[in-house]
C-alpha positions as CSV (number, residue, x, y, z in Angstrom):
1,M,12.8,10.5,-3.6
2,T,14.3,9.2,-6.5
3,T,12.4,8.2,-9.8
4,Q,11.7,5.6,-12.1
5,T,9.8,3.4,-14.3
6,D,7.2,1.4,-12.8
7,A,8.8,-1.7,-14.6
8,A,11.8,-1.3,-13.0
9,A,10.3,-0.5,-9.6
10,R,8.5,-3.7,-9.7
11,R,11.3,-5.6,-10.7
12,S,13.9,-4.2,-7.8
13,R,10.7,-5.2,-5.9
14,L,10.9,-9.1,-6.2
15,L,14.6,-9.1,-5.9
16,V,14.2,-7.4,-2.7
17,L,11.1,-9.2,-1.1
18,V,11.6,-12.3,-2.2
19,P,15.6,-12.7,-0.4
20,A,13.3,-11.1,2.6
21,Q,11.2,-13.7,2.5
22,V,13.6,-16.6,2.3
23,S,15.4,-15.3,5.3
24,L,12.3,-15.5,7.2
25,M,11.9,-18.9,6.3
26,V,15.5,-19.8,7.1
27,G,14.8,-17.7,10.4
28,L,11.4,-20.2,11.3
29,G,12.9,-23.2,10.4
30,L,16.4,-22.6,12.1
31,L,14.2,-21.6,14.8
32,L,12.2,-25.0,14.9
33,T,15.1,-27.5,14.9
34,R,16.8,-25.3,18.1
35,D,16.3,-25.9,22.2
36,P,14.3,-24.8,23.5
37,L,11.6,-24.9,21.2
38,V,12.8,-29.1,19.6
39,N,12.3,-30.0,23.4
40,L,9.1,-28.4,23.5
41,L,7.2,-29.1,20.4
42,T,8.7,-32.5,19.6
43,P,6.9,-34.6,21.9
44,M,3.5,-32.9,20.6
45,E,4.1,-33.3,17.3
46,D,5.4,-37.1,17.7
47,R,1.8,-37.5,19.3
48,V,0.0,-36.3,16.5
49,S,2.5,-38.5,13.7
50,R,1.5,-41.7,15.6
51,A,-2.0,-40.5,15.8
52,F,-2.5,-40.0,12.3
53,A,-0.5,-43.5,11.8
54,A,-2.3,-45.7,14.0
55,D,-5.4,-44.5,12.3
56,R,-4.5,-45.4,8.4
57,A,-7.5,-47.7,6.7
58,P,-7.7,-48.4,2.8
59,V,-10.3,-44.7,1.5
60,A,-8.0,-42.4,3.4
61,D,-5.0,-43.9,2.1
62,A,-6.4,-43.4,-1.2
63,V,-7.7,-40.0,-0.5
64,S,-4.1,-38.6,0.8
65,G,-2.6,-40.8,-2.4
66,V,-4.4,-38.7,-4.6
67,L,-4.1,-35.3,-2.9
68,S,-0.2,-36.1,-3.1
69,V,0.1,-36.9,-5.8
70,L,-2.2,-33.2,-7.2
71,A,0.3,-31.4,-5.3
72,G,3.6,-33.1,-6.8
73,T,6.3,-31.5,-8.7
74,E,4.6,-32.8,-12.3
75,S,1.4,-32.1,-11.2
76,I,2.0,-28.6,-10.0
77,V,4.0,-27.8,-13.2
78,A,1.0,-29.3,-15.5
79,V,-1.3,-27.6,-14.5
80,T,0.5,-24.2,-13.9
81,L,1.6,-24.7,-17.6
82,L,-2.3,-25.5,-18.8
83,C,-3.4,-22.3,-16.6
84,V,-1.0,-19.8,-18.3
85,A,-1.6,-21.4,-21.7
86,A,-5.4,-21.0,-21.2
87,L,-4.8,-17.4,-20.0
88,L,-3.1,-16.5,-23.0
89,L,-5.0,-18.1,-25.8
90,L,-8.7,-18.3,-24.9
91,P,-10.8,-15.9,-26.2
92,G,-10.7,-12.2,-25.4
93,S,-7.6,-10.1,-24.8
94,P,-4.3,-12.1,-23.6
95,R,-4.2,-11.9,-20.0
96,W,-0.4,-11.1,-19.6
97,A,-0.4,-9.8,-16.1
98,E,-2.3,-13.0,-14.9
99,A,-0.2,-15.7,-16.5
100,V,3.0,-14.1,-15.0
101,F,1.4,-13.7,-11.6
102,L,0.6,-17.5,-11.5
103,G,4.0,-18.6,-13.5
104,A,6.1,-16.2,-11.0
105,S,4.3,-17.4,-8.1
106,V,5.1,-21.3,-7.7
107,A,8.2,-20.8,-9.9
108,V,9.3,-17.8,-7.0
109,Q,7.8,-20.5,-4.5
110,S,9.9,-23.6,-5.3
111,A,12.5,-21.9,-5.7
112,V,12.6,-20.5,-1.6
113,F,11.5,-23.9,-0.5
114,L,14.6,-25.5,-2.4
115,V,17.0,-22.8,-0.5
116,V,15.1,-23.1,2.7
117,T,15.8,-26.9,2.8
118,V,19.1,-26.8,1.8
119,C,19.7,-24.2,5.1
120,V,16.9,-25.5,7.7
121,Q,18.3,-29.7,8.0
122,R,14.8,-31.2,9.8
123,P,13.9,-34.9,10.0
124,R,11.2,-35.9,8.8
125,P,8.4,-37.8,11.6
126,A,9.6,-41.4,13.2
127,V,6.6,-43.1,11.3
128,P,6.3,-45.5,8.5
129,H,6.0,-43.3,5.2
130,L,3.4,-43.5,2.6
131,D,5.6,-41.4,0.4
132,A,9.2,-42.2,-1.0
133,A,10.8,-39.3,1.5
134,P,12.6,-37.2,-1.3
135,P,16.6,-36.5,0.1
136,T,15.4,-32.6,1.3
137,S,14.3,-31.3,5.0
138,S,11.2,-31.7,6.0
139,F,10.4,-28.5,6.6
140,P,8.8,-26.6,5.2
141,S,6.9,-28.5,3.4
142,G,7.1,-28.1,-0.3
143,H,3.5,-29.7,-1.3
144,V,2.0,-27.1,1.0
145,G,3.9,-24.6,0.0
146,A,3.4,-25.3,-4.5
147,S,-0.7,-25.8,-3.6
148,V,-0.4,-22.6,-2.0
149,A,0.8,-21.0,-4.7
150,L,-0.6,-22.4,-7.4
151,F,-4.4,-23.2,-6.1
152,G,-4.3,-19.9,-3.9
153,G,-2.7,-17.7,-6.7
154,L,-5.8,-19.1,-9.0
155,A,-8.4,-17.9,-6.0
156,L,-7.3,-14.6,-6.2
157,L,-7.9,-14.7,-9.7
158,A,-11.3,-16.1,-9.5
159,L,-12.1,-12.9,-6.9
160,T,-10.9,-10.6,-9.5
161,R,-12.2,-12.0,-12.2
162,L,-15.5,-14.1,-11.8
163,R,-19.1,-12.3,-10.1
164,G,-22.3,-13.9,-8.6
165,P,-22.2,-17.2,-6.7
166,R,-19.7,-19.1,-8.6
167,Q,-17.2,-16.9,-7.6
168,Y,-17.8,-17.7,-4.4
169,V,-17.7,-21.5,-5.0
170,A,-14.6,-21.5,-7.4
171,V,-12.5,-19.3,-4.8
172,A,-13.7,-21.4,-1.7
173,A,-12.8,-24.5,-3.8
174,L,-9.6,-23.6,-4.8
175,L,-8.9,-22.5,-1.1
176,L,-9.8,-25.9,0.2
177,V,-7.0,-27.7,-1.8
178,P,-3.6,-26.3,-0.1
179,P,-5.4,-27.4,3.7
180,L,-6.5,-30.8,2.3
181,V,-2.9,-31.3,1.0
182,G,-1.3,-30.7,4.6
183,L,-3.4,-32.9,6.1
184,S,-2.7,-35.9,3.2
185,R,0.7,-35.1,4.2
186,L,0.4,-35.1,7.9
187,Y,-1.3,-38.5,7.2
188,R,1.2,-39.9,5.1
189,G,3.8,-39.0,7.7
190,M,5.9,-37.1,5.5
191,H,5.6,-34.2,7.7
192,H,5.2,-32.6,11.0
193,P,2.2,-30.2,11.8
194,T,5.0,-26.8,11.8
195,D,6.4,-28.2,8.1
196,V,2.7,-28.0,7.4
197,V,2.4,-24.4,8.8
198,G,5.7,-23.9,7.5
199,G,4.2,-24.7,3.6
200,L,1.3,-22.7,4.7
201,V,3.4,-19.3,5.7
202,N,6.1,-19.6,2.3
203,G,3.0,-20.1,0.1
204,A,1.3,-17.0,1.5
205,L,4.6,-14.8,1.5
206,T,4.9,-15.8,-2.3
207,L,1.5,-14.6,-3.5
208,L,1.8,-11.2,-1.1
209,V,5.5,-10.9,-2.7
210,V,4.6,-11.8,-6.2
211,G,1.2,-10.5,-6.4
212,S,2.5,-7.1,-5.4
213,V,4.4,-7.0,-8.0
214,F,2.3,-7.7,-10.7
215,L,-0.7,-7.5,-10.3
216,A,-0.8,-4.1,-7.8
217,G,-3.0,-1.2,-8.5
218,R,-4.4,-3.3,-11.9
219,S,-8.3,-3.2,-12.1
220,P,-10.4,-6.1,-11.4
221,H,-12.7,-5.7,-14.0
222,G,-11.5,-3.8,-17.1
223,A,-11.0,-0.6,-18.1
224,E,-14.8,-0.7,-19.6
225,E,-16.6,-1.6,-15.9
226,N,-13.9,1.5,-14.5
227,R,-16.0,4.0,-17.3
228,S,-18.7,2.4,-16.4
229,R,-18.7,3.0,-12.2
230,R,-17.1,6.6,-13.0
231,R,-20.2,7.7,-15.1
232,S,-22.4,6.5,-12.2
233,S,-20.5,7.6,-9.0
234,P,-22.9,10.0,-7.3
235,G,-20.0,12.2,-5.5
236,A,-18.7,13.2,-9.2
237,T,-18.9,16.0,-11.0
238,S,-18.7,17.0,-14.6
239,A,-15.5,16.1,-16.3
240,G,-15.3,18.6,-19.0
241,P,-16.0,22.6,-18.7
242,P,-19.5,23.8,-18.2
243,D,-21.6,25.0,-21.3
244,G,-19.3,22.8,-23.7
245,R,-16.6,25.3,-23.8
246,A,-13.1,24.3,-25.2
247,A,-10.8,23.2,-21.8
248,G,-9.2,26.2,-19.9
249,R,-5.4,26.4,-19.1
250,V,-3.2,24.0,-17.7
251,V,-0.6,24.1,-15.3
252,V,2.3,21.1,-15.8
253,V,4.6,20.6,-12.8
254,R,7.2,19.0,-14.3
255,H,10.1,17.2,-11.8
256,P,12.7,17.1,-13.9
257,H,14.4,13.5,-13.1
258,A,10.8,12.1,-12.1
259,C,9.8,13.3,-15.8
260,D,11.9,12.9,-18.7
261,D,11.8,14.1,-22.0
262,R,9.7,11.7,-23.4
263,L,7.1,10.9,-21.0
264,A,6.9,14.5,-21.0
265,D,6.0,14.5,-24.7
266,R,3.4,11.1,-23.7
267,V,1.4,13.9,-20.8
268,R,1.5,16.5,-23.4
269,A,0.0,14.5,-26.3
270,V,-2.6,12.9,-23.9
271,L,-3.9,16.3,-22.5
272,E,-4.4,17.7,-26.3
273,A,-5.9,15.0,-27.1
274,H,-8.1,15.6,-24.3
275,G,-8.4,19.2,-25.6
276,H,-6.0,20.8,-23.2
277,R,-3.8,23.4,-25.9
278,D,-3.5,25.8,-23.7
279,Q,-0.2,24.6,-21.3
280,R,1.7,26.4,-18.7
281,W,4.6,23.8,-17.8
282,T,7.2,24.8,-14.9
283,G,10.5,22.3,-13.8
284,T,10.9,21.9,-9.9
285,T,13.8,22.6,-8.1
286,V,15.1,22.2,-4.6
287,E,14.2,25.4,-3.4
288,R,10.4,25.7,-5.5
289,P,9.0,22.1,-5.4
290,S,6.3,23.3,-7.4
291,G,8.3,25.4,-9.8
292,E,6.6,28.4,-11.0
293,L,3.0,27.3,-9.9
294,A,2.0,29.8,-7.5
295,E,2.8,32.4,-9.5
296,T,0.9,31.3,-12.9
297,C,-2.2,30.3,-11.2
298,S,-2.1,33.9,-10.3
299,A,-0.7,35.4,-13.3
300,L,-2.7,38.6,-14.9
301,A,-3.7,38.5,-18.3
302,P,-2.1,41.0,-20.9
303,D,-4.1,43.8,-20.4
304,G,-3.4,43.8,-16.2
305,A,-7.2,43.5,-15.8
306,A,-8.0,39.9,-14.6
307,P,-6.4,37.1,-13.5
308,V,-6.1,34.7,-16.0
309,P,-7.8,31.3,-14.9
310,V,-6.1,27.9,-14.5
311,D,-8.4,25.0,-14.8
312,L,-6.1,22.3,-13.8
313,V,-2.9,21.5,-12.4
314,V,-1.0,18.2,-13.2
315,A,1.6,17.0,-11.1
316,C,3.9,15.0,-13.0
317,G,6.5,13.4,-9.9
318,G,5.7,11.7,-6.9
319,D,4.3,12.3,-3.7
320,G,6.9,15.1,-3.0
321,T,5.9,16.8,-6.1
322,V,2.1,16.2,-6.1
323,R,2.1,17.2,-2.2
324,A,4.2,20.3,-2.8
325,C,1.5,21.2,-5.6
326,A,-1.4,20.4,-3.2
327,D,-0.2,23.3,-0.9
328,V,-0.8,25.4,-3.6
329,V,-4.2,24.5,-4.7
330,A,-6.2,22.8,-2.4
331,G,-8.7,25.0,-1.4
332,T,-8.9,27.3,-4.7
333,G,-11.3,24.7,-6.1
334,I,-8.6,24.2,-9.0
335,A,-8.3,20.8,-10.3
336,L,-5.0,18.4,-9.7
337,A,-3.9,15.7,-11.7
338,V,-1.6,12.9,-10.6
339,V,1.3,11.7,-12.9
340,P,2.8,9.3,-10.7
341,C,6.1,8.7,-12.1
342,G,8.4,8.8,-8.4
343,T,9.7,5.8,-6.8
344,G,6.3,5.3,-4.4
345,N,3.4,6.7,-5.7
346,L,1.4,6.7,-2.6
347,L,-1.5,9.0,-3.2
348,A,-2.0,7.5,-6.4
349,R,-2.1,3.7,-5.0
350,N,-4.5,4.4,-2.2
351,L,-6.7,6.6,-4.7
352,G,-6.8,3.4,-7.7
353,L,-4.5,5.2,-9.8
354,P,-2.8,2.8,-12.6
355,L,1.1,3.5,-12.1
356,D,1.5,3.9,-15.8
357,P,2.2,7.6,-15.6
358,A,0.7,8.4,-18.8
359,T,-2.4,5.7,-18.5
360,A,-3.4,7.3,-15.0
361,L,-3.9,10.4,-17.0
362,E,-5.5,9.2,-19.5
363,E,-7.6,7.5,-17.0
364,A,-8.1,10.6,-14.2
365,L,-8.9,13.2,-17.5
366,G,-11.4,10.8,-18.6
367,G,-13.1,10.8,-15.2
368,D,-14.7,13.1,-12.6
369,C,-13.4,15.1,-9.7
370,F,-13.9,14.5,-6.3
371,G,-13.1,16.7,-2.8
372,I,-10.3,14.6,-0.7
373,D,-8.8,16.0,2.2
374,V,-5.4,17.0,3.3
375,G,-3.7,17.0,6.4
376,R,-2.3,20.4,8.0
377,V,1.0,19.6,10.0
378,W,3.1,22.2,12.3
379,G,6.0,22.1,15.1
380,D,8.6,23.6,16.9
381,R,11.4,24.6,14.2
382,L,8.6,23.8,11.5
383,R,6.8,25.7,9.2
384,P,2.9,24.9,8.7
385,A,3.0,22.8,5.5
386,R,-0.2,20.5,3.8
387,F,0.3,16.9,3.5
388,T,-1.8,14.6,1.2
389,V,-0.4,10.9,2.5
390,M,1.8,10.6,5.6
391,A,3.6,12.6,8.2
392,G,5.6,10.6,11.0
393,A,8.1,10.8,13.4
394,G,10.7,8.1,14.5
395,F,11.9,5.1,13.0
396,D,9.9,6.0,9.7
397,A,11.8,9.6,9.4
398,A,15.0,8.4,9.9
399,M,14.6,5.3,7.1
400,V,13.6,8.1,4.6
401,R,16.3,10.0,5.6
402,D,19.2,7.5,5.6
403,A,18.4,5.7,2.6
404,S,20.7,5.7,-0.2
405,P,19.5,8.2,-3.1
406,R,21.7,6.1,-5.6
407,L,19.9,2.8,-4.2
408,K,16.3,4.6,-4.7
409,A,17.7,5.4,-8.6
410,R,18.3,1.7,-8.2
411,L,16.0,-0.2,-6.2
412,G,13.2,2.6,-6.1
413,W,11.0,2.3,-2.6
414,A,12.9,-1.2,-1.9
415,A,15.7,1.1,-1.0
416,Y,14.0,1.9,2.4
417,L,13.6,-1.7,3.7
418,L,17.5,-2.0,3.8
419,A,17.5,1.7,5.6
420,A,15.0,0.7,8.0
421,A,18.0,-2.5,8.5
422,R,19.9,0.2,10.0
423,H,17.4,1.7,12.7
424,L,15.6,-1.8,13.6
425,R,17.7,-1.3,17.0
426,D,16.7,2.5,18.0
427,P,15.3,2.7,21.2
428,R,11.9,3.4,21.7
429,T,10.6,7.0,23.4
430,R,8.1,7.9,25.2
431,V,5.6,9.7,23.5
432,S,2.2,11.4,24.5
433,L,-1.0,11.6,22.3
434,R,-4.6,14.1,22.5
435,V,-6.8,13.5,19.6
436,D,-10.0,16.2,19.4
437,G,-8.8,17.7,22.4
438,G,-9.5,14.9,25.0
439,R,-7.5,13.6,27.6
440,R,-3.7,12.8,27.0
441,R,-2.7,9.5,26.1
442,R,1.0,8.0,27.1
443,H,2.7,5.6,25.3
444,R,6.3,4.3,24.7
445,A,6.7,4.1,20.5
446,R,9.3,3.6,18.0
447,M,7.4,5.9,15.4
448,V,4.4,7.5,15.1
449,V,2.3,7.8,11.7
450,V,-0.7,10.0,11.2
451,G,-1.8,9.0,7.5
452,N,-4.5,10.8,5.3
453,V,-4.7,7.5,3.9
454,G,-3.7,4.0,4.6
455,T,-1.8,1.5,2.4
456,L,2.3,1.0,1.2
457,Q,3.8,-0.5,-1.1
458,G,2.6,-4.0,-2.2
459,G,-0.8,-3.9,-0.6
460,V,0.6,-3.1,3.3
461,E,-1.8,-1.9,5.4
462,L,-0.4,0.2,7.6
463,L,-3.5,2.5,8.7
464,P,-7.0,0.3,7.9
465,G,-9.8,2.4,7.3
466,A,-7.7,4.9,6.2
467,R,-9.1,7.2,3.7
468,A,-8.5,10.2,2.1
469,D,-12.5,11.8,1.7
470,S,-13.2,10.5,5.3
471,G,-12.6,13.7,6.8
472,R,-10.3,12.4,9.6
473,L,-6.8,11.4,9.7
474,D,-5.7,8.2,11.2
475,V,-2.9,7.5,13.7
476,V,-0.4,4.6,14.2
477,L,1.9,4.0,17.1
478,F,4.1,1.5,16.1
479,D,6.0,-0.1,19.4
480,P,7.3,-3.9,18.5
481,E,9.4,-6.0,21.4
482,G,12.3,-8.2,20.9
483,A,12.1,-10.2,18.1
484,A,8.7,-11.9,19.2
485,G,7.0,-8.1,18.5
486,W,8.8,-7.7,15.4
487,L,7.4,-10.7,14.5
488,A,3.7,-10.3,15.6
489,A,3.7,-6.7,14.2
490,T,5.6,-7.7,10.5
491,G,2.3,-11.1,10.9
492,H,-0.2,-9.0,11.3
493,L,0.3,-6.5,8.5
494,I,1.2,-9.6,6.4
495,A,-1.9,-11.5,7.5
496,R,-4.2,-7.6,6.9
497,A,-3.1,-7.4,3.1
498,L,-4.5,-10.6,2.3
499,R,-7.6,-10.1,4.1
500,P,-10.5,-8.8,2.8
501,R,-10.7,-5.3,3.3
502,S,-14.4,-4.4,4.3
503,T,-14.3,-5.3,8.0
504,E,-11.6,-3.0,9.4
505,P,-13.6,0.7,8.3
506,R,-16.5,-0.7,10.0
507,Q,-14.3,-2.3,13.3
508,M,-12.3,1.0,13.5
509,A,-15.9,3.4,13.7
510,R,-17.1,1.9,16.7
511,T,-14.4,2.0,18.3
512,A,-13.9,5.8,17.8
513,A,-17.9,6.3,18.7
514,D,-16.3,5.8,22.6
515,P,-14.9,9.3,23.4
516,A,-13.7,8.1,26.7
517,E,-11.3,6.1,24.3
518,A,-10.9,8.6,22.0
519,G,-10.6,5.5,18.9
520,R,-8.0,3.3,20.8
521,R,-7.2,0.0,19.3
522,S,-4.4,-1.8,19.3
523,V,-3.0,-5.1,18.0
524,A,-0.7,-7.6,17.4
525,G,0.3,-8.2,21.1
526,G,0.2,-4.4,21.7
527,A,2.6,-3.6,18.7
528,L,0.7,-1.3,16.6
529,T,-1.8,1.4,18.6
530,Y,-4.7,3.0,16.4
531,Y,-6.0,6.3,17.1
532,R,-8.6,8.2,14.7
533,G,-9.6,12.0,14.9
534,R,-10.0,15.5,13.4
535,R,-7.3,17.0,15.3
536,I,-4.1,14.8,16.6
537,D,-1.0,16.9,18.8
538,I,1.5,14.6,19.8
539,R,4.9,15.1,21.6
540,F,7.8,13.2,22.4
541,A,10.4,13.3,24.9
542,G,13.2,13.9,22.7
543,A,13.9,15.9,19.1
544,Q,13.3,12.7,16.5
545,P,13.3,13.0,12.9
546,R,10.0,13.8,11.3
547,E,8.6,13.5,7.9
548,I,6.2,14.7,5.3
549,D,5.3,12.8,2.1
550,G,8.6,11.0,2.2
551,E,10.6,14.3,2.8
552,T,12.3,14.8,5.7
553,L,12.2,18.0,7.9
554,T,14.0,19.3,10.5
555,D,14.7,17.1,14.5
556,G,11.8,18.4,16.7
557,R,9.8,17.2,19.7
558,R,6.6,18.7,19.0
559,L,3.6,18.3,16.0
560,T,0.1,19.1,15.3
561,L,-2.0,17.6,12.7
562,E,-5.1,18.8,11.7
563,T,-7.3,17.3,8.3
564,E,-8.5,19.6,6.0
565,P,-11.9,17.6,4.5
566,G,-12.7,18.1,0.9
567,A,-9.8,20.6,0.8
568,L,-8.4,19.3,-2.4
569,R,-10.2,18.5,-5.7
570,I,-8.5,15.4,-8.0
571,R,-9.1,14.2,-11.1
572,L,-9.7,10.6,-10.1
573,P,-11.2,7.6,-12.6
574,R,-13.6,6.6,-10.0
575,A,-14.4,7.7,-6.5
576,P,-11.9,7.0,-4.0
577,G,-12.5,4.5,-1.6
578,S,-15.0,1.3,-1.1
579,T,-18.1,3.6,-0.9
580,A,-19.7,6.7,-2.5
581,T,-17.7,10.2,-1.9
582,R,-19.0,13.5,-0.4
583,P,-19.9,15.4,-3.7
584,D,-16.9,17.7,-4.2
585,V,-19.0,21.5,-4.9
586,P,-16.6,23.5,-7.1
587,T,-16.2,26.7,-5.9
588,P,-15.2,29.8,-7.5
589,H,-11.2,29.8,-8.5
590,R,-8.9,32.7,-6.2
591,T,-5.9,33.1,-5.1
592,A,-6.0,34.3,-1.6
593,R,-5.8,31.5,1.1
594,S,-9.0,31.2,3.1
595,D,-8.3,32.0,6.5
596,R,-11.0,29.2,7.2
597,V,-10.8,25.2,7.3
598,P,-12.2,24.2,4.0
599,R,-15.1,22.2,5.4
600,A,-17.3,18.6,3.9
601,A,-21.1,19.1,3.6
602,G,-22.9,19.5,6.8
603,A,-19.9,19.5,8.8
604,P,-18.8,23.0,11.3
605,D,-17.4,26.1,9.9
606,R,-13.9,25.8,12.2
607,P,-11.0,28.3,12.4
608,V,-7.3,27.2,11.5
609,P,-4.9,27.7,14.9
610,P,-3.6,31.2,15.2
611,D,0.1,29.8,14.5
612,V,-1.1,28.6,11.2
613,L,-2.7,31.5,9.4
614,A,0.0,32.5,7.7
615,P,0.3,31.5,3.8
616,L,2.8,28.6,3.4
617,A,5.8,29.2,2.8
618,P,7.4,27.4,0.0
619,R,9.6,23.7,1.4
620,H,13.8,24.5,1.0
621,T,14.2,20.4,0.3
622,Q,13.6,18.4,-3.2
623,S,10.5,17.4,-3.7
624,G,8.6,15.0,-6.3
625,S,10.2,11.6,-6.3
């Protein structure tokens, strides 16, 4: 992939996702104003409006009036300015990200609302209005959208900043405001029920978009708490070399475009500050995506007596560079540190690393070593290879293949959205899937993704509950049918991004416990079907585009994937996932690959299938961004 700075990626994300939100809201509004929905919804909504108008009373008039004023333009602007000022001026360090998030959420919601009302002309309910009707469309409710952006944004900040009982009280009180405002707008005859729903959707999408730009990857309670958590993590090993000796050799693998000279100087300074003065730098190329890492790790000492040990490998690039480095060091006991400076940086995001490259390295070196899984994939016309993030075939791989390098340089990962639009009408294909040697299951799907981790950019959980230390791979078959299927799948993923994640892994674990179902679970009307297992065998009816960690592979009809539990030692500021990680037991340095799959503690040792025993050859694609 092509690289850019994290700040530029965030700006491009806002520029692309906001027009997508506008398009979605305009589409929903036009759908509501066209037959046959008008004939279907109008009688029901008119009955609701007349019922509210018939039951009006002085007390309810006064309460609804207060709520309408609270969500009015003047009040929203005033409260937003006060909250932004408080975030910047109250004692303690200024919270710039939170302040910008809150202000931008209100501003973006208002801008989207104005554009939608210009494109969608929907009359207000035919009942007496208790407020002056502004010259805008009834869809969506601006009051409701503004209240979601402001009070929902404050609830998100309270959720990340407050602790104890007051956190739940504050969040519940703030989240109660938007639905009460919606009821008040219905009561006062200003909106149809679907207008209120549209306002809720518009506000929620705004929080998702703006939050993914300004809050994604930030620690909820600050760096000091992270350091305390790292020190108490039960799965951690010592951050420094044993016996107090000086830090050993470090090999830095640098993608030449992802890591420019200025960033390279920062990386070098951070390493030296942590005692790593013996640094060997190697650049990546198309033919050698990990540079001379393999040769450096096995290089002989000057007298030719013994290999020179390497304590740490630093991957400066994107997921492609990280994958290439992990392919070399997995199973060797050498630790890997990730400096995320690519387009996607999905492994870094899923492991909780900051997205600023130097900060990520600083926190990782101040943390501990943890064992995480890697996936191994092979198939027809495909050399065996390891991956750390995801492998897939179909729509996903076609999107990666056809993304413009020029647009990736300017827009970052948002360029993939434009490439995806070209493949929305691609035909479905027949897929058969076998999990852990069980019976083969047949589906139709537009794409199949197998993940070691599950979260995409913007906090979208494509594979809920997937964790890099679970010892299993998670699978999703994506098969929306028609516009309704795409809306159902998109709505499900967006709703899950806004939902607390604690329930997803438990639900998947209960399903996976049934051998007959092999972990199967379908959601969104069958548009998304999930499996989980250690070994996944996939067959397609015809040749499909394929990819691993954002790198395209040759088209083919077969993919076999297997997890290598705990095979990769990685430096992290804290344990991956929400629960304790398996303890990482350092293994002696070795240069030859084992013919056994590395295993988690207590798991049986399992041989690698015969067709993947050969050492993995270097890949001949440009890696790292």
